[in-house]
N, C-alpha and C positions, 0 to 999 in steps of 0.2 A: 394673303399676302397681300400688302397695302402697297399701291401705286408710290413706286417712287425713285426717279432717275438721278444717277450722280453727275454733277459737271466737274470733269477733272479732265486733263490728258494722262493720256497711259503713257507710263517710262519709255522711253527704250531699253526692249530686252533683247536678250541672246537667243533663248530657245524656249523659254516658256514662261506664263506671267498671271497670275491669279487675281481678280478683280473682287471686290467683295464690298457687299453694300448691306448698311445696318441691320441688324435681326428684325424680320419680320418685312423685306422691304425685297424687292427685286432688282438688279441691272438690268438697264439696256447699253446696250453697246452698236455706238453708229463710226463708222470707218470706210474710210478709201484706202485702194492701193494702187499705185501708181508705181510703172514702170518701165523702161525705153527697150528691156529685154525680150528679143524678139518670138521667145517660145517658152512661157512660164509653166503654164502647164505642164506642156509635153515633161519639160526636163525637171517634175517634182518641186515646183516653188510655189506654194502656197502655204495658206494659213489656216487652222485646225480650231474650231471653237467647240468645249465641252462644257454640258447644265451641271457644272458640280465645281471641287475642289483640286481634279485631278486626272488623269489622261483617264480613266478606269469610270469615268461619269459618263450619262449621253453623250453622245454628239450631233450638237446641233448646223454644223456646217461645215465645209472646206471649201475654201476660195483660193483662186487663185485668176489670173488676169493681168491685161499691161494697163487696164484702167476702169476699177470696179469700185461701187461704194455697195455696201449693206448696211442692215439695221438688225440685231440678235438681242433677243430678250431670254433672260434666265428665268426657270421659273422659281427661284430664292434666291438667297444673297449672293450664292458665288458662282463666279464664271471664269473658265479656266482658258486659257487662249496656249495653242504652239505651231512653232513656226518648224517649217521641216527642215532637213541639214542642209538644203542647197539655196534657202531662202537667204538672201544676199543682201545686207544694208545698203550696199552700192549702186544695188539694181532700184531697190524698193523705197519706197518713201511710203511712208507711215505716219497716218493722221488716226488716233485712237478717240474718240470723246463720247461723253453723254452729257447731253442738254438738261438745263433746266425746263419746268413747265408747269402751267398754271390749270392743270386737270381738276385740283378740287377746289377753284373757286368756284361763290353759290355767286349767281347769275342776280339774283334778287333778295335782296339783306332788308331785314327792319330795324329800324332806329325811333327811338321814343319823340314825342314833342317836346321842346322845351327841356330839354338836357341831354346831358354826354352819352353820345353815345360812340359805335364805335363800327367801323368796316371791316372786314376781315378778307387778306389776300395770303391765303396758306403756300405759296409758292413751294416747290419741292427742289432739293439739289444740292450736293455738296461739292464744294464748300457753299454756304448759303448767299444764292442771288441778290442781288442787289434789287429791289422793289420800287420802282418808279408812280409815286400817287399821281394821279391829274384831275382837277379839279375844271370842268371846261375846256377840257387840252389844254389848261396851264399848270404847270410843274407843281403838285402842293407837299409834295413830299418825296424825299430819294436817301434810302435809306434800306438796310436792310430786315426793318420791322415788316409782320406782316399784320399791323393793324396802323389803323388811320381814324384818329378820332375826330368827333365833328359835332356841331348843335346845332340842329335845327328850329329856327323859332318863329317862323311863316311857312308861308307857301314857298314848295321849293320844286324848280323845276333846271337844279342842277345836275349835272353829267359827271360820275364818278367811272374814275378805269383804275385797274393796276397791270402793269406790264413790268416784264424780264426780258435783258439780253440773251440769245439764242444764237448758235454759230450762222443759223438761217437768217438773223435780221431779230424780231423780236417775237413775243408770243404776248397777246393782250387780250383781258377781260376787262367788258362795259358792265358797271354795276349797277342795275335798278333798283332805286329806293322806294319801300313803302313804310309811310311814317305812319305810328302807331300813338296813340296817346293811353294813360292813364286808364286801367280798369275802374269802370264805375263801382261803388257811390263814391270812394276818395281819392284825391289826385297822388301821385308816386312822388315824394321826394328822396327818398333812396330804396334800392334794393343790394339786395347783399345775399353770396351764397353762403351756406350754413354746412360744415360735414359734407358739401358736394350732393348732396341728397335734398336738402329740406331749402327751401328758399323764402324770405324771409321780404318783406313787402312794408317800406312803413310811407303811410298816405295821413300827411297832416296830423302827425303824431302819435297815429294809430301802427301798432304790430299787428301786422297779419302773419302769424306762426304758420298757417298752411297757404296753399298755394290759388290765389283766386283762381275763379274758374273760368275767367275772361283773362286770365295774364297774356301779357303781350309776348309776340314771338322776339321780340327784339331784345327781353330780357332770360332768352334761352341759354346764352353764353355764360350769367354769371355765375 
């Protein structure tokens, strides 16, 4: 199961609601229940959460109270919610949401000297979160793109980061650059991926059909 968190507000529902993530992912549910009702637990006003797509799935928790917050995670792509019969919309205010994250961002990334390179910020969430790229703290790119392109032509002490907005503020990752040069004895001019398995490096007009022993890490995503 790949970690992914869906960013959306769960719509209002009368009795049951199924939350689904894409296949191969799981659902993380962050919620808050608030009420001015004097004794919600005694009067069976609760929210039930199950690990699957219906009420016969494994029970993950039963929640009640005047002001409670919690986080529940599914083992697969389905999370099922059920309100008790006495769960009254007039008494309870629900805030169900699942926030984006930067858990899969690699904080040390490789770039090639004097050639166009890319930094990656695979933010997770649905719908796709807006990613803010910063260079030395200054806004450099603001879009849903997980890719930021740059060209290192000299000694570089710039600081790069990417961030996404969350309900609690924002999640931010600083990215440390490791600058590499083309493997000896030739200088790289282009690099192409061939059938995803073979990498061709063209250095000074020479086509190397096999991967050089000292192929830079910065070409690993090609």
